[in-house]
N, C-alpha and C positions, 0 to 999 in steps of 0.2 A: 415862783411858777418857774423863776429862769431856776436854781438847784434843782425842779423836777426832772426840765430840757434836760439838760448837763447833766442829771442820773440814767436819764434813759438815752441820752447819747456814747456814754459809756459804757453802758452794757452791750449794745449793738456793737461799737465796735471793740471789744472784747469776746463777742463771736466771731466776727470777723476775723479776728488775730488768730482766733482759734482753731477754724477751718482752714483758712488760706495753708497752712503749711502740710496740708494733706491733700494736693489740688493741684496737682499737673506738675510741670520742674519745679514746683514749692514742694512736692512732696517727699519728705524722707519717713528713714527708717528707727525703728524703735536701735537698733543695731549702729546706725548711721550715726545717729548723735550722741549714744553715749558708751558705747565699746569702740569703734571708729571715729576717733575726732581731725576735725579736718586738721590739717600738717601746713595749712597756709598762717597756723598761728605760729610759725617756727619758721617755716622757708618762705619763702619770695613769692607773689606772682610771675616775677621773670627768669627766677629761678626753676622754678616749676616748668617754665615752657619750655627753656631752653631743655631741661631732663630728658622734658618728652620730646621734643624735637627729635634730638639724638641717639634717643629710643630707641624711635622706632627706623629710625637710617638703619643704628647699629641693627636692625631687626630683617630689616630688607637684602640687607645687604651679607649677611651670618647664613640665610637661606638661601638668595641665588649662589653663593659661595660654596659652603657644606654641597649643599646637589650637585654644584654643575664639579667639584670635585668626585663625588660619588660614582658617577656617570660617566667622568673619568679613567678614572681608577679599574672601572670595569668595563667601558672599551679599547683601551690604548695598554696592544703589549709592550711595548716600553718601561712601565711606569708601573707591572705588576709585581711584587714579589715580596717579602714575608711583609717587609716592613708597612705595605699599603693595604693587609691585610686590618694592624691595627689601624689605618688612616681612615679605614673607611669607617671602624668602631667610632671611632674619634671623630667623625664628620658628622655620622647620623646622632650621637651624643649633643654638641654643641647645636644641628640643626632641632633638634628638639626644646631643646632650650631658646633660643628663636620662635619657635611656633607656636608653643604653648607658654612658655613664662614672661615672655615679653611683653607679649601685647598686653596683659596685666596691667604690668609694673608701667607700661605708657599710657594705659589708662588711669591709675594710680598718680602717677607727674601730672594729667590734665583735669581730672576728677579734683585733688588737691588731695583728697581723702581714700580709703578702699570702701569702692560700695558694691563689692561682691558676699557679703557674705563669710559664716564662717569656713564652711565645708571647702568654698573654693580655695583660701586660705590656707586652708591644711594642705591643699592635694597642691595647690603649687607649690608648696615649700617645699611638699615631701619630690616631685618630680627635679624643682630645682636643687637640691643639695645633693641629688641621685646622679642627675647631668655633671653636674661638678663632679663628682667622685670621678664617675666612668669618663670623664674625660681625662685626672691626674691618673689614671689605671693605667690608660692604654699609652698614654706618652711614659711611665713606668717600664711598661712589658716590652716596650719599642727601644726603651734605653739599657733592659738586658738585653735585648735582639742582634746589640747594633755590639755588647758588651763582649758576648759570647764566641759572633763569629769573627769576631777581631780576635780575642782572648784565650778561647778555647774552641777555635774548633772544628779540634776532631768528638768530640761531642755534636756538634751543632744540628749534622744531621738526623740525630735522635731523639734532640729534643725539639724539631721544629719539622716536623709533617704535619701533612693537611689537619689531620684530627684533631692532635693537639694542639696545633695554631687554634680550631672554632671551643675548644675547652679552655683553654684561655682567657677569648674574650668571654664568650658567655661566661665564667667565672670574673670577672672584671663588672658585668653587671651586676649577676647577682650577689655580689659583696658587699658593692655599691649601694645598692637600692634595699640589699637586705640590714643595710648595718641598720638602715634608717625605719624599719619596721618599730623597735618600742616607742619609739618618739608616738610612729602615727599613731598607737598604740593607747597612746596617754599614759607605758608603763614606765620610759625611765626621758620624765622630761614631754612637751608637747607641743608640737604648731598652732602658734595665734596670730596675731597682731602684737603687735610692739610699739604702742602709743607714745613712746619715749621716742626711739627713732623712728618712727613713722613708716614702718614696715612688716610685713608679713614674716616673722623669724622660728627659730627655735625659742624657749619660754618653760620656767620651770615648771615644774606638774605639781600638785597635789603638798605633798611632802617637799620641794624643793629642790628637787634632784633635773639635774638636764643631763644632756648629752653632749653638749657644748665643748668644753671639752677635751672628751675626751674621741672623738671625732676629730677634735684638731693636730690631734696626736696622732690616729691611728691616722684618717684619710690624707691626710696634708702632709706633717712633720714625717713619719717613715717613710714616705713615698720619695720625698724631695731629697730627704738623705742616699736612699737608695740609686736616686738619677747620681748627684753627686758621685760618690763613689763609684756607678758605674763608667762615668766621665773622666774621673779620675785616671782609672783604665788603663780607657781604652787614648787616653792622649799622652799616657808615661808610655804603654806598648808602641805607641804610635813614634814615640820620639826615638824611644831604639829603633825601631823598624829604620827610619834614617839615616841612622850612623851606620847599619849594616848596611843598605845600600848605596852609602859612600863608597866606603869602605868596599862594597861589591864591584863598584862601578871602577877603578882605580884596577882591582886583579885583571878585571877585563880587559883593559888596555891591553895585553900580552895575547889575545886571541888570535890576533894575525902572526901571531910568529910560530904560534902554535897548527895553525892549519897550512902554514909553510911548511913544517916542518914532518908533515903529514909526506911530501917527498919526499925522496929518499936521495940527495944529495952526494952519497957513498957509493951511490952505483956505478962499477965500471965502464965506461964509452969506449974500451979498448977492445971488448971480449968478443968480437962479432956481431954482424946486424944481426941473428935474428934475435940474442940473448939482449941487446938493444933495446930492439921496437916491442922485445916483452916487457923489460923496465921500464919503456915509457910508457907503451900500456900498464902499468903496472901504477904509476905515476899519475897517470892522465884519469885513474876509478879512483885512487886514494884522492886527489885535488876533487874531484867530482861530489866527491859522498860528502868531505869538508864543506863547501859551498853550499851542499843539498843542508846540510844540517844545519850551518849558521843562519840560512833564511828560517826555515823550518823556528827555532830559537827569536830569530827577529820575528817575525809574524804570533809567535806566541807570547814574546814582552812587551812586543803591541795592544792584544787584545787581552792582557793581564794588568798596563797601567789604564785603558780605557775603563777597565769595571770596576779596579782599584779606587779611578774620582770619581767615580758616579758610587759608589757603595762608600766614599769619604764625606758626595756631598750630603747625600740620603742623613749620612749620622752629624754635619752638622744645621742640617735644616731642621731635626730634630733636637737637638741643645738648641735651635733657639726660636722652635716652639715652648723647650720648660721655659727658657728667659723670662719670655714675654707670660707665660700664663702667670708665674712668683708675681711681675710686674704686675700682673694686673688685679690681683686679689691679694697685693702687698697692702692699698692704701685702704679700702674697705678694713681688714684686719685692724690697720694701725689707727683708722678714725673710732674704733670702734671700741677700741681700749685707750685712747688717748684723751677721747671727750665723747665720755658715758653720760654726761648730758645735753648734750647734741647745743654748746655755747655757738659752735661756728656750722651751722646747715651747710655751707657751699663747700665747705670738707668731706662730711656723708655726700654731697650727691656727688663729688666728683669721682669719691670713690662707691659709687652705684655704677658711675658711667664706664670704671674701669671695668668692675669685676662684670658689665653685658658686652666690653667691645673684649673680651677675652674669647667668644661664640664665632667672631668675623674675624680674628688678624690669622686663622691657618691659612685659610686660603691664602691672604694676602704674602705671607711668609712664603707658600710652595711659588706662590710667581716670581719674587724678587729671588730667589736661591736654585730654583732647580731650573732649569733647561730644558729638560724631557718633562718636566709637569705644565709650562707653560706652551711646546708642543701639545701634548695632551688636549689643554682648554681649547687649542687653536682646533684642534681636532673635532671636539663636539661642536663647538658656535660656530664655525661654519660648517658641521656636517660632513667633513670630509669623511671617504671608506676607512676603516680600522678593519684590520682582521681580528676574528673574536677566537684566540688563539688561547691553549689550555696554559695553563702555567709554565710548561717545560717546555714550548713550545717545537719549534717545525725547524725551524733552518739555522745552520750556521754563527747567523746576527743573534736570531734571537737565544739560540743559547745561550749567548755569554751574557745579550741581557739581561736574561730571568733571573737575578740571582736569588742565590734565599733555598732553593726549594731544592735543591739537589746537593752533593754532597762537594763533588768537584767545583761546582758554586762558588759555595761558599767559603770555598777558601782564594777566592782571588783576591780581599779585601786584603789580605796578613800573606799573600801567598813569599813575600819578600821577608819575613820576618825572621826564616828561620836559615838567615844566607849566612850567618855567622856563629851561624854549629862549627862547631871542631873539625875538620879537615877527614875526609874519609880516605883507605887507600886511593887507586884513582879504578882499577877493576870494578868496586863496587861501588863511586860515588855515582853516584841520581843528581840530576839536576832540580835543586830546591827550591827556585825563585819563581818555578810554572804551575800548574793545577799536575792530578793525577795525570802519569806520561801515559797510561791504557786510554785516560778519556781525551788524551788530545791528537794520541794513533785517529780512535772515535771519529774524530770533530773534520780530522783531514781525510778520512774516508768516507764521511759524509759528501 
């Protein structure tokens, strides 16, 4: 009798345990149990909780910061230039990453595994790699823009027309996402869940091919090399310009003597009253003309210096964005190479968090390094009125602040690079440390 009762109880308990996994919160899918194993076997629950909270914080900060930057750049004329067009594209890519990719990664940390199926795993990975590529390409385009403006400003107006700027931005998006299409369709590797790393990534296809190596070289190494070359040339040109400026400043010490020489000291004083009055009139006219020219040059120098400082701040800001991008992507790259078997789970979690952090770092850099961006943020946050001007502006101040969309403005950053040119004859010498002279006349007349 006891054996019969024990057999019946064991049979009923086995039926209950077989039905239990299909009810309510205990429900499991075939993919969950087989294709997507529980990550808690390698990553501790406190570590996953920390990663989830940090990811959600980064997601909220990135969405708010990038949206605020987009609105500020569109509303405030002071920060609207060629670089701003690429920065808007960069913010859109980062915002897309925060809105679409990070929520699923946060859910993965909370649940301890991927519970959203193969289709979403493929699409989220496709968007993740695409948005990261757009971000790096936009940073590369801004670096090239800075380089051309400083080192080759004669071709700047030909390259950076509005239509060409749009073409460059569209090309960044098409190349970044187009490069992922063979992997998306399983022709060159495939997107899927990697149980060893506990994340959706690029996997080898049925023939063992993968696009990871080519993507790393074409979409990461080559843009980084281009950026390094551009900034090396920029700093080289600026360093030479500083030396020329010092020599130019020394030569300007003789300007008061030159101005005083405009008055003819050799005019005879005993030639009669009419002739003396005539000489005094000529001397006064020459002196007033010289003072007027000096005042014009002083105002032009002030505008040039202000514009150069603004452009140099933008250049340093873009360099900081690039360095932060590299610092955010190096940890996950190093961890995947050094620790392929996930022997140190914390190393991979830190790598993921640093990867996500790159999506919210740029607005923080804008606030820290650029005063005009801070003012633009205040204008949007406190709903201050701001004129929605075109890129050309309407006032004298706007003409000098909206640098990058005209030939004359594109020269202001490097207007004094050519100061050390060989001296030309006095009759043909023009002032080389200012924008185009005709443009100065137009600004003064306005």
